[in-house]
N, C-alpha and C positions, 0 to 999 in steps of 0.2 A: 549931186551932193545931197539931195533930199533922201535918196535911198540910204546913204550913209547915216544920216541923222535918225531916220526911222529905225534902222537895224541897231544902231547904238542904243537907242531908247529901249528897244525890245531886249537887248542884251542886259542892260542895267536892271530892267524889270525881272529878267530871269535870275540875275544874281540876287536880287532882293527876295525872290520867292524860294529859290533852291539853294541859295547860299554857297557853301563850300563845294557842293556837287557841280554847280555851274562853273565855278572857278577851276576846279579840278579837271573838268571836261575840256575847258579851253586850254589849260596848261599842257595836258596830255596831247592834244592836237598840235599845239605849238612845238613841243619837243619832237613829236613824230615828224613834222614837216622839216624842222631844223636838221634833225639827224638824217632824214631822207635826202635832203639836198646835199648835206655834207658827204654822205656815202656816194651819191651820184657824181659829185665833183671829184671825189677821191678815186672813183673807179674809172674815170676818164671822160666824163662829160666836161667838155672844154668850155670855159668861159674866158674870153680874151683878157689877159692880164692877171688871172688868178692862178697862182701856183705857190706851194708851201702851205704849212699848217695855218698860219695866221690868215692867209688869203682864203683858204678853204672855209675857215670859221666866218670870216667877214662875208664871203660870197653866200654862204648858207644863211646868214642873218639877213642879208639884203633880200634874197629870194623868199625867205620866210616872211619878211615884212611886206613884200609885194602881195603875198597871199592872205594877208590879214583879213580883208573883207570876207573872203571865202571861209576862213576859219571861224569868224564870228557867226556867219550864217549857219555853218555846220554845228557850232555850239548851240545855237538857238534850236536847231532841229533835234540834236542828239541828247541834250540834257534831260528832257523828260524820260527818255528811254533808259539812260544811265541811272537816273534816280529810281526808276522802276526795278532795274536789275539789282541795284543796291538796296532795294526795299526801303527807300526813304521818300516819304510822301512830302509834297510841298506843304508849307504852312498854310492851311486853309483859311486862316484868319487874314493872311496877307492876300490870298487869291480873291477873297470876297470884298476886300477893302477897296473903296473907290479912290482913285487918285485924282 
């Protein structure tokens, strides 16, 4: 549980420093995982009890929810690179501010 609190705090700091870039990175990862699981289920990856469109959506959501800690960790790692590609520097005043 300590790992979760530590990474959640890092994610919140990342959002504070990078703003919309951090949030956008997280949302893109979430959508990619959700769509990926939906396609996998639709193409025949069988999950007991999941069939039909509603079940595929629900199964994808559950699978995406299970991967949330990994997505947060990936967001923490990827956001500075995404910001660099988008040529958006973090707010240096926020970086130098002591919390």
